[in-house]
Legacy VTK file of the C-alpha trace (Angstrom):
# vtk DataFile Version 3.0
C-alpha trace
ASCII
DATASET POLYDATA
POINTS 309 float
-5.562 -2.888 -2.776
-2.758 -3.546 -5.196
-3.721 -0.590 -7.353
-3.089 1.712 -4.377
0.604 0.864 -4.633
0.980 0.118 -8.322
-0.441 3.445 -9.548
2.272 5.521 -11.225
4.902 2.785 -11.049
4.921 1.452 -14.603
6.082 4.725 -16.197
8.966 4.912 -13.720
10.171 1.416 -14.615
10.726 2.362 -18.265
14.006 3.992 -17.145
15.488 0.613 -16.171
18.206 -0.656 -18.522
20.533 -2.532 -16.139
19.168 -5.643 -14.426
22.537 -7.022 -13.278
23.720 -6.238 -9.742
26.185 -7.159 -7.057
23.873 -6.212 -4.205
21.930 -3.266 -2.863
23.694 0.080 -3.227
21.002 2.178 -1.529
18.556 1.206 1.218
15.602 3.454 1.984
14.779 3.780 5.683
11.913 6.261 5.347
8.288 5.558 6.180
5.630 5.267 3.452
4.106 8.574 2.306
7.425 10.426 2.640
8.086 10.846 -1.064
9.199 7.243 -1.538
7.685 6.908 -5.014
9.511 10.071 -6.110
12.710 8.700 -4.584
12.182 5.427 -6.428
11.972 7.332 -9.712
15.087 9.327 -8.808
17.148 6.244 -7.929
16.110 4.451 -11.110
17.146 7.531 -13.087
20.546 7.688 -11.358
21.439 3.986 -11.408
19.394 2.796 -14.407
18.570 -0.241 -12.285
15.604 -1.690 -10.440
14.408 -0.087 -7.192
12.356 -2.132 -4.741
9.083 -0.623 -3.497
5.822 -1.915 -2.031
4.602 -2.139 -5.630
6.944 -5.091 -6.202
5.234 -7.142 -3.501
1.796 -6.598 -5.016
2.986 -7.304 -8.546
5.267 -10.179 -7.593
5.037 -13.936 -7.152
5.004 -16.259 -4.138
8.737 -15.742 -3.613
8.258 -11.975 -3.313
5.716 -12.548 -0.577
7.618 -15.280 1.254
10.896 -13.353 1.542
9.136 -10.523 3.391
6.777 -12.633 5.476
9.898 -14.377 6.783
12.029 -11.238 6.810
9.608 -9.261 8.961
9.836 -12.083 11.505
13.648 -12.027 11.399
13.873 -15.492 9.820
16.009 -14.722 6.738
19.732 -15.339 6.721
22.121 -12.844 5.134
22.661 -15.301 2.294
18.914 -15.566 1.646
18.596 -11.783 1.452
21.560 -11.497 -0.924
20.349 -14.349 -3.126
16.888 -12.839 -3.383
17.931 -9.336 -4.433
20.554 -10.681 -6.834
18.067 -13.034 -8.453
15.433 -10.295 -8.764
17.953 -7.747 -10.034
17.386 -4.888 -7.571
20.134 -2.369 -6.841
18.186 0.026 -4.590
15.015 -0.009 -2.504
12.638 2.315 -0.636
9.312 2.267 1.237
7.768 -0.587 3.180
8.536 -3.454 3.444
12.213 -2.683 2.846
12.310 0.198 5.298
10.877 -2.071 7.988
14.086 -4.101 7.645
16.459 -1.171 7.175
18.794 -2.078 10.044
19.150 -5.750 9.140
19.657 -4.964 5.449
22.220 -2.279 6.278
24.223 -5.017 7.997
23.724 -7.500 5.154
25.036 -4.811 2.763
27.644 -2.929 4.818
28.795 -0.846 1.833
25.305 0.406 1.009
24.141 3.938 1.714
21.002 4.712 3.697
18.434 7.339 2.695
15.840 8.518 5.182
13.052 10.181 3.197
11.178 12.612 5.409
8.518 15.312 5.639
6.624 17.261 8.303
5.224 14.784 10.875
1.800 16.440 10.829
1.373 16.337 7.082
2.693 12.767 7.094
-0.052 11.580 9.419
-2.699 13.406 7.381
-1.364 11.892 4.154
-1.473 8.340 5.525
-4.858 8.746 7.187
-6.545 10.360 4.184
-5.270 7.838 1.636
-4.441 4.192 2.329
-5.820 4.287 5.872
-9.332 5.030 4.638
-9.198 1.723 2.800
-8.161 -0.010 6.020
-11.034 1.530 7.974
-13.577 0.278 5.471
-11.900 -3.121 5.308
-11.981 -3.618 9.063
-15.382 -2.040 9.786
-17.586 -3.369 6.978
-18.076 -7.038 6.163
-19.800 -6.099 2.908
-16.795 -4.015 1.845
-14.485 -6.927 2.729
-16.615 -9.145 0.488
-16.151 -6.751 -2.424
-12.384 -6.596 -1.896
-12.093 -10.373 -1.553
-13.992 -10.887 -4.808
-11.924 -8.261 -6.612
-8.683 -9.684 -5.203
-9.451 -13.210 -6.411
-10.389 -11.962 -9.870
-7.336 -9.716 -10.236
-4.825 -12.193 -8.865
-6.185 -15.341 -10.483
-7.396 -14.006 -13.825
-5.799 -10.748 -14.892
-2.433 -10.203 -13.201
-0.267 -12.282 -15.563
-2.428 -15.373 -14.858
-0.602 -15.911 -11.566
-2.034 -18.507 -9.168
-3.335 -17.529 -5.747
-0.483 -16.670 -3.378
-0.533 -18.249 0.054
-0.800 -15.779 2.943
-1.407 -12.784 0.648
-4.603 -11.941 2.543
-2.487 -11.526 5.698
0.173 -9.373 4.091
-1.003 -5.880 5.062
-1.907 -6.982 8.586
1.637 -8.271 9.071
3.119 -5.021 7.730
0.948 -2.890 10.006
1.695 -4.983 13.078
5.475 -5.321 12.596
7.448 -3.324 15.147
10.491 -1.671 13.578
13.930 -1.175 15.117
13.741 0.992 18.234
9.942 1.209 18.105
7.326 0.106 20.636
4.379 -0.341 18.233
3.738 -0.906 14.544
2.461 1.679 12.092
-1.088 0.277 12.241
-1.672 0.834 15.964
0.094 4.201 15.741
-2.239 5.542 13.056
-5.282 4.034 14.770
-4.370 5.845 18.003
-4.804 9.250 16.353
-2.752 12.271 15.208
-0.731 12.721 18.409
0.385 9.082 18.530
0.967 9.061 14.773
3.224 12.095 14.857
5.186 10.670 17.799
5.594 7.379 15.928
7.054 9.301 12.980
9.519 11.186 15.208
10.570 8.034 17.061
11.112 6.215 13.762
13.443 8.884 12.432
15.287 9.135 15.758
15.952 5.392 15.680
17.391 5.517 12.150
19.656 8.446 13.010
20.836 6.749 16.207
21.805 3.527 14.424
23.365 4.747 11.178
26.577 6.773 11.100
26.173 10.342 9.722
28.529 9.752 6.793
26.421 6.802 5.653
23.018 8.494 6.067
21.177 11.105 4.001
17.991 12.700 5.329
16.114 13.862 2.250
12.878 15.680 1.454
11.487 15.804 -2.073
11.883 19.600 -2.049
15.660 19.166 -1.551
15.905 17.956 -5.139
18.851 16.397 -6.933
21.873 18.215 -5.500
22.185 16.710 -1.985
21.128 13.289 -3.254
23.640 13.170 -6.088
26.429 14.558 -3.914
25.726 11.879 -1.306
25.717 9.102 -3.908
28.650 10.479 -5.888
26.811 10.627 -9.208
26.208 13.436 -11.764
23.104 15.611 -11.434
20.558 14.839 -14.196
19.585 17.649 -16.518
15.905 17.518 -15.599
13.695 18.362 -12.600
13.658 16.063 -9.602
10.669 13.642 -9.811
7.582 14.783 -7.901
5.111 11.916 -7.911
2.080 12.428 -5.706
-0.203 9.382 -5.859
-2.704 10.590 -3.244
-5.225 11.568 -5.919
-5.043 8.164 -7.633
-5.433 6.365 -4.296
-8.483 8.449 -3.414
-9.960 7.797 -6.862
-9.481 4.056 -6.416
-11.180 4.310 -3.035
-14.151 6.139 -4.561
-14.405 3.457 -7.252
-14.438 0.700 -4.630
-17.130 2.528 -2.665
-19.246 2.833 -5.812
-18.790 -0.882 -6.541
-19.749 -1.665 -2.943
-22.865 0.497 -3.124
-23.885 -0.994 -6.464
-23.602 -4.590 -5.229
-25.150 -4.278 -1.775
-27.610 -1.398 -2.116
-28.468 -0.295 -5.644
-28.745 -3.775 -7.178
-31.014 -5.279 -4.451
-33.311 -2.245 -4.427
-33.510 -2.228 -8.226
-34.285 -5.949 -8.312
-36.989 -5.497 -5.695
-38.645 -2.710 -7.668
-38.372 -4.674 -10.909
-39.731 -7.804 -9.249
-42.639 -5.874 -7.802
-43.475 -4.467 -11.221
-43.198 -7.803 -13.058
-45.139 -9.797 -10.515
-47.574 -7.176 -9.229
-50.645 -9.157 -10.338
-49.525 -12.187 -8.370
-48.730 -10.006 -5.374
-52.170 -8.418 -5.493
-53.727 -11.876 -5.723
-51.856 -12.960 -2.606
-52.842 -9.788 -0.756
-56.522 -10.313 -1.577
-56.399 -13.704 0.139
-55.191 -12.185 3.411
-57.637 -11.589 6.295
-59.208 -8.130 6.462
-57.745 -7.618 9.922
-54.273 -7.885 8.402
-55.001 -5.749 5.329
-56.725 -2.819 7.093
-53.580 -1.458 8.802
-51.707 -1.668 5.495
-54.446 0.318 3.754
-54.263 3.023 6.368
-50.551 3.434 5.697
-50.258 2.996 1.941
-53.615 4.198 0.640
-53.931 7.594 2.303
LINES 1 310
309 0 1 2 3 4 5 6 7 8 9 10 11 12 13 14 15 16 17 18 19 20 21 22 23 24 25 26 27 28 29 30 31 32 33 34 35 36 37 38 39 40 41 42 43 44 45 46 47 48 49 50 51 52 53 54 55 56 57 58 59 60 61 62 63 64 65 66 67 68 69 70 71 72 73 74 75 76 77 78 79 80 81 82 83 84 85 86 87 88 89 90 91 92 93 94 95 96 97 98 99 100 101 102 103 104 105 106 107 108 109 110 111 112 113 114 115 116 117 118 119 120 121 122 123 124 125 126 127 128 129 130 131 132 133 134 135 136 137 138 139 140 141 142 143 144 145 146 147 148 149 150 151 152 153 154 155 156 157 158 159 160 161 162 163 164 165 166 167 168 169 170 171 172 173 174 175 176 177 178 179 180 181 182 183 184 185 186 187 188 189 190 191 192 193 194 195 196 197 198 199 200 201 202 203 204 205 206 207 208 209 210 211 212 213 214 215 216 217 218 219 220 221 222 223 224 225 226 227 228 229 230 231 232 233 234 235 236 237 238 239 240 241 242 243 244 245 246 247 248 249 250 251 252 253 254 255 256 257 258 259 260 261 262 263 264 265 266 267 268 269 270 271 272 273 274 275 276 277 278 279 280 281 282 283 284 285 286 287 288 289 290 291 292 293 294 295 296 297 298 299 300 301 302 303 304 305 306 307 308
């Protein structure tokens, strides 16, 4: 699952040169799949500092998980939030889980500016459903697929991802994110997407209405990727870079990862057992025939009628 969020992130982070901060300058309030990865790249370019994104949770340590598991339950104090972001060196942030806490963080950092990344509600639902949600469907509906993911997760977390130890509660992380009810909302993103396109689109509209109702207009920028640099830079009071606005679409990489997981699943639970059965039958056919010859004729006759026509 981590690769779904990490894809495309490492190249963006090469822009970071300033890891010192006095707090969050920009807080993203937009939902996932609204151009948040492009906005992350843009904010890193403008501030030359670290921008928080879902990728940081997957790549992080126990502290990165704990701060959000507590934060999504409303258990963090303002001091704990400030200490965390100062210690980690972030100056901006977008996407879940930060945007799930946009109102609380906007109060912790009263001088910060809020950016609501947006897109057409219909295309948003389609983007979510056809990418990360397909993973969720397989995870919840297939115990064999869950077994593959669990095995891959243990290998990646314990062996390859910087040799980090297993993180407590990490297996519950996405469930908590999907179930968390944001400010002004009646359900979480998980139930909204599960309920279908109509409910998903209404969830999107209600989310944006809540942000606009709670943040003053002078502090809020509603931004689509197609708007580019000009409104963003004007809002933040920074020069416009002499290069195109980032357009990072990770849908293709997510779908490729999903295809790879499906292939791994098929290989483990279907191809490998069938292949072993065929190989075993070939290697031990003489013994099998010997066993068959010892069976009563009444048992063998029906088999002959089926397999020896």
